N, C-alpha and C positions, 0 to 999 in steps of 0.2 A: 564407337561406343562413348556416344556424347555424354550419358550420365556418370561413366567411369573417368571420362576427361575433368568432368566438373567435380567429381568426388576427388580426383588427384589434387585438383587446385585448393580444395578445402585442407587436405593434408599437407600442402605446402604451407598455408597460413598457418596451420597448428604448429609445425615445426618452427617456424619463424618467431610465433608469438610463444612458444614455450621457452625461447631464449629470452624474452621479456617478461617473463615471471609467470606463466602457468594460466593458472584459473582468472586472476584478474587481466585479461586479453586486452590488449588495445583495440580499438576498432580499426579495420583497414579496409581499404577499397581501392581497385584496380580496374582498369578499364579491360573489357574482355570483347574486343571486336566492335568498339562503339564506331558507328558511322560519322558521327560528329561531334564536336565539342560540347553541344548542347545534350546529348544523351545523358541518361540517368546513370549513375555510377552504381557498381555493385556493392550493395551493403552487405558485410560480414557479422555473423553472430554467433553464439557459442552456447545457444538454448540447448543443443544436445550434446554437449561437453567436448565439442570439436568446432573449428572455425569453419563456416560453412555459408554460402551464400543465403539471403534471406528468403528468395524465390525458391530455394532448392529444398528446404525442409518442410513437412507436411504437419505444420502448426500454426494455428492462429496467434500472431505474434506480431507486436509493433515495436521497433528499433527506433530510438531518439538519439541521435548524434550530439557531440558538444556543442557544436555550431548551432543546431537549432535549439538546444538548451539554453544558450547565451541570447539568441535573437528574440525566442519566444518568451523571455522572462521567468523560465521555470527554475525555480529555487529550491524547492523541495518535491517530496512525493505527493503531496496534494495537488500540487499546480498541474500535475501531468494529465489531469482530466481535460485539460485544455486540447491534448492533442490524442488522448487515446479513445478507442470506441470501447463501449460498454463498462468503463470505469466510473466509480462514484466515490467520493471522498467526505468526510465531515468530522469535525472534533467536538468535544464538549470537555473544555477543561483539559485535561491530559489524556483523555480517551480519545483512541483514534478508531476512527469507523471507515476501513476500506472496504468497497463491496466490486466485484466483478461478476457479470450476469446476473446480478441479484444476489450473490452468495458473499457476505461477509462476517465481520466479527458478530459472535454470539452474545458474549457477555462482558461486565466491565469490571471483572478482577483478574486476578493472577491465576484462577482455576480454568479459564477457558482459552484457547487458541484462536488465531483468526483463520477463516477459510480461503484468506490470500495472502500468501506468505510474502516477507521482503527479504532480499538476501542483499549483504555489502562485500563486495569481491569475494563470492562463492561461499559466503558464510550466512545461514539462515538465522533472522532474529527470534528470539525467545518469545516474546510477549507483544502485544499489540500496542502497548503504550511507547515502545520504541520505533515504531513504524513510520516515523515522519521526520529522518533526517535531514538536515540541511545540505545542499548540493554543493560542494566545494572540490574543485579541479577534478570534475567528472569526465570521464571518456565517452560513457554512454550508457544507456538505460534500455532493457529491453522487458517489454510486457508481455507477458505469455497468458492467452486467455483460455480459460477452461480447467478441468482437473489436469493436475502435474503429479501423478502418482507413480510415476515410473523413475526418471533419472533427476528430474528437476523438481523442486519444492517439497518442503516438509508438511506434512496436513493440509496440502494445499486442494480443496474440491472448488475452488473459485477460480484460482490462476495464481500466478507468481510474478513478482516484480523485482528483477535482478538489476542492481546497480554496481556499476565497475568506475574506479578511480584512474585516473591517469598514472602509469607507472613511469619507474625512470627510463628515459630515453637515451639514446646513443650521441646525443649530441648536446653541448653545452646550451641552456637557453633560459630565460626567465621572463616574468611579468608583474606588472603591477596593475591594478585594477581599483580606481577610487569612485565611488558612486555618492552623489548627494540628491535629495528628494524632498519631497513634503513630510510634514510631521516629523521635521526635525532630523529627516534620516542621513546618516553618515556611516561610509563604509569602505572598508580597504580591504583588499586580497591580493594574491600574488602566489608566484610560486618560483623556486631557482633549482634546475636540474643541472648537475654536475658530474662528467664523468672522471672518474679518479684514475682509471686504468683500463686496459681491455677488459679485466675481468670484474672491476667493480664501478658502479653508478651509483648515484643518489639523487632524491628528490625531496624537496621542503615545499609544502603547501601551507597557507595561513589565511584565514579571514577574520574580521571584525568588524561587527555592524551593531549600531544603535539608531533606535527611533522612537518617537513618545508614541504613547498607546492611541488608539483611534475609539475604542469605548470609554466612555465618560461616567465615572461615579460621580455625580454631583451632590450626594449627601456628605462625602469625606473629602472631596476635592482630589480625587486620583484617577489616575486614565490605567486601564488594563489594555491588554491586546498590544504591548508595547514590543519592541526588539531590543535584546541586549545578548549577543552571542559572540562568544571567542571560539575559535577552532583551531587547531595546528596538526599536520600530519606528515612525519617522516618517513621515506622509505628508502631501502638499499636494495640493490639487486647484484647478485653476485653469480658470474658464470665462469667457475674455474675452467670447465670444459666447453665443447661445442654441444656435448650431449646433456649436460647436466647445469641445472641454475636452481637458485634460491630467491625468492623475492620476500622481503621481509618488511612489514607495516606497523606503525604505532602511532595511534591517534589520539587526542585529548580534545573533549569539547566541554565548555561552560557554557550554560544557557540560564539565565536570570530573568529571560521574559515572564511575564505575569498575565498569562491569559484571563478571560473573565470565565468565572466557575460555571455558573448558569443563571439565567435572567428570566423573568416572567415576562411572556410574548405577547399572550392574548388567553381568552377565555378557551379550558378545554371542552366544556359543554356550553353551546350558545345559550342554554338557558340559565345558567348559575355565574353569579358575577364572581370574580376573582378578588381577593383580599385588596387591593389598591382601590377597586370599585366601590368598596363597602361606604356608608355614609359616614362610618365611624373613622374611617382612615386619615391619620392626622398628617400623612408626608406627601409629597409630589407623586404624580403618577409617572411611572416609565414612559418615555419617549424613543419607541425604536426605530423611526424614522429619522430622528438625528442622532441616533445612538446615544442616546443618554438615559442612565438607569439610577436607580437609588436604592443602597443598600448600606449597613453599617461595617462591614469587613473590607480588608484591603486585597483579599485573594493574592497570596504571594507564590511563587513557585521557583525552586533551585534545582536545576538539572547539571549533573555531572555523569560524564561518560568517557570511558577507558576501553580503547579498543586495539588488539593487536592480532594481527594474521601473518602467517608464515607458508607460502606456497613453495614447494620444492617439485620441481619437473626434470623427469629422466628419461631421454629417447634411449630406450633400451635397445631397439635397433631401428632402422631406417622406417617401419611402418608400426612401431609399438611405442607408447608412450605411457609411463606412470605418473600420476601427477598426486601429490600429497598436500592437503589444505587443512590447516590447525587454525583455529580461531578461539579467542578469549575476548569476552566483552563483560565490563562491569558497569552496570547503567544504574544510578540512584536518582530518585525524583523526591524532593520535599515539598510537600503542599501545606503550606499553614495559614492560619486565620481566614478560614473559608466561610463564606455566609451560606447557611443552609436554607433558610426560608426566603432567600430573594430579596429581603425588605429591611429599612431602617431598622425594623423592631429589633430590641436585644434579646431574642429568644432561645437562638440555637446557633452553636458554630462548631467547625470542624476545627480543632485547635492542631490536628495534624492528620493527614492522609500521605502515609509513605509509600512509594513503589520502588522496591529494590530487588533488582536482577542480576544474576552472575552466570555466564554460561561460557562452557568448554565445548568445543566442536572438533571432530577429526573426521576427514573423509579421504578415502584412497580411491583413486579413478584411472582405470586402465583403458586405454583405447588403442584399438590395432586393426590393421588390414588383413584379413586372413587370406584373401585372394583378390583377384581384380574385379571379382564379384561380391564379395562378402566382407562385412565389416562388425565389430563388435565393441561396445561400450559396457564395462562391468565395474562395480565399485561396492564399497562399504562405507557406512554413516554411523557415526555417533555422537551423541549430543548429551550433555547433563546440563541441567539448568536447575539453580536454586532462586526462589522468588521468596518473597514477603512482603506484606501489605498491611503495615500497622495503620488502626484508625481510631482517633481520640475525638468523641463527639461530647461536648459540653451543652448544658441548659443554662439559661439563666440563674437558676436557683439550684442547679447539680452539676457541679465538676466533674468530667469525666463519667457521665451518666452511661455511655456505651462506649465500651473498649474492646476493640477486634484486634487479635494479634493472630493473623492466619500466616502460615508458612507452606510451601510446598515444594517436592522437589521432583524433577523429571529426569528419567533415564531413557532415552530413545536409541534403539539400534535399527538398522535396517541395512538391507542388502538387495543390489538391483542389478540388471543385465538388459542390454538390448542388442538384438541382432538383426543385421539388414542384410538382404540379398537382392542382388540384382538378378531377376528372373530372366527378362529380356533386356536389349538396349533400353526399352521404354517403361518396363515396367519394373517396381522394386516391391519387395515385400519388408514389413517391419514386425518383430514380434519382441516383447519387452514385459518385464514384471519387476516389482518390488515387493519384498516383505518387511514390515515394520511393526515393531513391537515397543510400545510406550509403557513405562513401567512409573506410575505416579503414586505419590502419597502425600497426605496433607495432614496437619493438625491445627486445631484452633483453640487459642486460650482466649475467651471471652469473657466478660460481664456486662449485665443490664441491669442498671439501677443498683448497682453494688452486688448483684447475684452472680456469684462466679459460675461458669459452665467449661468443661473441656470435651472437645471431641475429635475425632481422628478417622482417618479411611484411607484404604490403599486399593490399588488394582493395577491390573494389566490389560492392555487394549492391542490387540494384534490383527493384521489384515495383510492379505495378498491383494496387490493392484497392479493387474495386467492391462495392456496396450497391444493392440493389433492395428496395422496401417496396411493399404495398399495405395501406391501412388504411381501415376502414371503421366508421362512426358511426351506428349504427341507431336510437339516441337522443343526446339532447344528453349525457348522462351515462355512455354507454358507447363504447367503442373496441376494435375487434378488429383487429389486424395478422398480416401475416405476411412475412418478412424472409429475404433470401437476401445473405450478404455474406462477403468473403473478408478474412482476416488475416494479417500479415505481422511476422516478426522476424527482423533481419538477421542473416547468421553473422558470425563474429569469430574472433578466436585466444585460446588459452589461455595467458595472460599469466602465470600462476604454474602450477607443476607440474614435470613430470619434464623437464627441458631436453634430455635425451639422446634423447628421441623425435625422429625425423625431421620428423613432422606435428602441428603444433598448430593446425590449423586445423578449423573447424566450419562446417556450411552455414547457410542460411537455413531459418527454420521458419514453415510456412504452414499456413491452415485455412481449410476451407470451413464456415460455419455457418449452420445452418436454424433459424429461430425462428419461433414462433407465439406470441401473447400476447392476453390479454382485460385491459382495465381498465376499472372500473366503480366509479359513485357510486350509493348505493342508500339506501332509506329515510330520504327527504327530506335526503339527503346527510350522514346520520350514519355511514355504512359506507363507505369506501374499500378497493377490493381490486384486486390484479394476479395474473393465472395466466400464467406462461410455460412453455413447453416449448422444449427446444431441443436440437439435434443437432449436434454438432462433429467433421469430420473431419481430424485433423491429419497432415501429413507432415512427415519429418524433424524431428520433436518433439526438441527441444534439453534433455538431461538430464544430471546429473551422475553420473559413474561415479569409481570408484577403481581405478587401474592399478597393479600390483605389478611393481616394476622387478626382473626377475629376478637382475641382477648384484648391485645394492645389498640387495636385499630391503625397500627403501622404498616406502611406499604414497602416492600421488599422486592428488590429485583433479582431474579434468578434465572438461570438457564435450564430450559426442559426441551425435550424432543418431542417436535411434530410428528404425526404420524408420516407424512408423505408432502413432498411438492414436485412439480413438473414445472421445467422450464425449456422453452423453446424460443429461437430467434435467429435472425440473420443480421449478419455485421457484412458492411461493405467498405472497402477503404482503397483510395487511390490517391497517387502521386503524380504529377505531369509537368514537364518543361516544354509547353506548347511553343514557344518563341523564345529567342534568346533572352536571357536576363530573367525571364518570368519562372516562378517556381510556384505550383498549386498543390496542395493538399486537402485531404477531407475523409470523412469518415460518417457512416449513419448505421445506426443501431436499432433495429426492432427486437424488443423483448416482451414475451408472455411469461411470466413467472407467478405460478399462482399456487395455494396451498391444496395440499388433498384434504382429506377428512381429518379434523383438526378442532377439537372440543377445547374450549377453555373460557374462564371467568376474565370479564372486563371490569377490574377493579373501578373504572370512572363509574360504573352502572352496577354496583353491588347486589340490587334488588330486582334486577331484569330476569323475565322469566327465563326457565330452561328451554332451549332450541329442541322440538321433538328428538330430532336425530341424535340429541347429546344424552337423553334418557338413557340410563344404564352405562354410559361410558366410563372408563376408570383411567387413574393416573398413580403409577408405580403400585398396581395391584387395588387401590383404594378407588371408592366411587368419588366422580367428581362433585365438589359443593353444588348446590342449588345455584341456579343462574349461570352455567356454563351455555356458550353461544357457539354455533356451528361457524368456523372461519373458513370453511372449503369455498374456493375460488377468490379468495382474498389476497391482493396483492403482496409479494415480499416486500420488506423493507428495503430501501435504497435501491429499487428495481424501477426506474422510470419506464414508460411504455416506448416512448422514441428519445433518442437523443443524437445529436451530430454535432460536427466539429468541421471548421473550414479554415485556410489558413492562405493566405496569399502573399508572396514576397517578389518584389520587382528590384532588380540590380540595374543601375544606369551608370555606365563609366561617364564621370564628368571630366575626366583629363586621363593623360597616359598613365597614371599613377594613382588616381584617386577615383573610388566608387562611392555613389550614393544608394544606398538600399532602403526600402518601405516595406514593412511588415505589419498585417493585421492577422489577428487571430480571433476566432469567435466560437462560441460553445453555448448550444441550447439543449434543454431537455424539457420533459412534458412532468406532469405532477409526480412526486416523490413522497412515499407515505414513510413516516418515522416509527410507527408501531404496527403489530401484526393485526390491530383492529381495524385498521384503514380509516382512523377517525381523521376527517378531513381539517378539522381545527389542527392535529399533529401532522401536517404535512407542508410541504413547500410546493405551491403552483408553479407553472411552467415559467421558465424564465431563461435568459442568455446573458452572457458575459462576454465583452469585447475588449480584446489588449492590442495596443498599437505600439510602434517603433518607428524611428527614423534613424538611421547610421549612416554616418561619413566616415571612411576608412582607406587606409592606402591598401592598394591592390596585393600588395604582399604580406597584409595583416600586421606590420609591424605599428601601427597606432590606429585607433577607432575612437570615435564619439558616438554615443547611443544615447538617444533622447527615448523614454518609454512613459508608456501610461498604462495601468493595469486596471479593469473594471471601469472603463472609459465612459460609461453611461452612469456611474455611481449607482448601480443597480442594488437595492436592498434584499437581502434573502436569507433564509434560515440554514445555517450548517448544519445541525442536529437538534432536534427536539424530543421531549418527552412529556406523556399528559399525567397529570396529578390526578388525585382522587380526594374524596373528601367533600364536604359542603362548599368549599371555595376552592374549586378544582382549576388549575391553571395548567398553560402549556409554558414548559421553561425549556430552555436551550440557548444555542450560541448563535449569533448572528455572523454572517460570511463578512470578509474583508471589504469595505468601502473603497472608493478611487484612490490608487497611489500612482504617483508620476516622479519622474526624476532624470538625472542626465548620468551616465557612465562614462568615464575616462579609460581607455585602455593603452598600455604601452608595453610591447613585446621586444626582448632582448636576445640577440643571438650572437 
């Protein structure tokens, strides 16, 4: 029974990993009959709550190890786009926009959640603005594509990114890593692992990094998009018996980096000039090519994050394990002195935008072998999240003209189970499901022009999300699978926006995902490849729209439900060791992500005629305003039709003790739209990014010297944008990071 033997290997890994801390499992790899040293190692992941080989699970998943993270210069979630198919990432000030297969963040406030979840050591993060943490002492990252509505991911209709820290090890060791680079970059990080006794081990990791900003505000002589991060993490692993262990983690992060808020990049309508293009404009014009902009506010940010996790693992019986994962996160962001109009004019400013989130989570997971052919994963999950987002907007002539004080409380409950049965030695069936209830309530104390207003709402959103899979192994090194699964993202409330609107609620988002895949190891395990085809049928897809208030002529963002969307695509991944010392990896994604029937008003063209198919259409039970346009067939945002990434690494022994390694990573994507109207002005054309590195290192990794460059061609591109309205409409947004280079010196101690 080849499948059963593979399963037993996975259970053995689970038992070993349980002794090291349960949910935050270290990556493990071992040879399974490898014919030579150049064969690819077995990669072990925990996407289905147990340690199993990457090629043995019927899920579209990319696993990135610590060694690859280091050599490829992956420092945070946003950098994963260099190595992962179907993943998109952008930022705009503190807003984080992650998308997978065209599904991502719907809103820009605390009232909406991302369709892509990010978790740290088994704890999912509450809000999107928390989802780009710095990588420090990371063991591995698993990127799961497609809806994760059964045992992984909370509200994940697009995918999940699971990040695992290195846990306390069974040997004393340590490291120091020093980095110096352009823009006065200096960084120091390291770790110390200490074994105190047979039952107790500890690990301390830290990092500190500073760099000058690459975005120039030449009006006030300040640089934004700098780096100023300090982080420390302590862990203890207590194993009083062979059957029971507790891993405790405490982490603190302070980030004083000041990102650019939003800059005027170009015209939103080619026929209408922006404010800096007017003859009466008395200031210099922006120069995006040279990353030089002119605005009169400094744009400050202060982030403070405290994270605590406790993972208790009990091997109840040789084939039964119970894991408890408890998490607490307190994440505070203060944005002060933000420029609203993105010009030097003293017209308006955000004195404060605060983003404060506090969450508590508890999850219990039971894994069991019921027989030689059957196994079970079952669990329960609870999350409580309390968020607030105070906002103070002042005009030149009116202090605190607009004050928003929204607060939201989330209570989420879920129970899940997944049963797998080996029908024959080669055919396996998986049936699973999850029932989720999100209980949300919010209140808004606001005032506009001194006129107070108080609003509140609450609601429960529930769904059952099943998953059925058949997988077949015609050979030991080949897996073919087909799956049907349902995804769900709960509804919610627009906690920022036009407070005069009577309805600020949006409905849940649902998806049925149909997927087929092939995974194979070939040529004496020197080539690993995966091919996935998928079709996703979304209903009530949550999208950001901008509504123009007819009375005030102010344009507000809000989340609304589009009618439907169809997403289909193909993903191909491969990794090869063709000859000794050479490793090649790559991925290609084709994506066709289109809206179904969807009528909406484009605030950029408020006087446009109503599309014939939108006449009589309604929204929230009321007729649409005149000028609604049909968006059927438009591409979803952050959904390029094509994207690919390739990496090449060559290691050459230059002596009996020293290796020389060169690496190149290149990522390319076709045009990407940033709004639902597919305005080409508010899009980023096709572009590619190249990262390079050269390393000299001891073969035992006791020391290394790594020279690196990111965005080697110094490509200019837009990370995220939005199109304004009015007489002087402009595209405002954030530029992508320019060329960065440096040297990293590492020393490891044992």
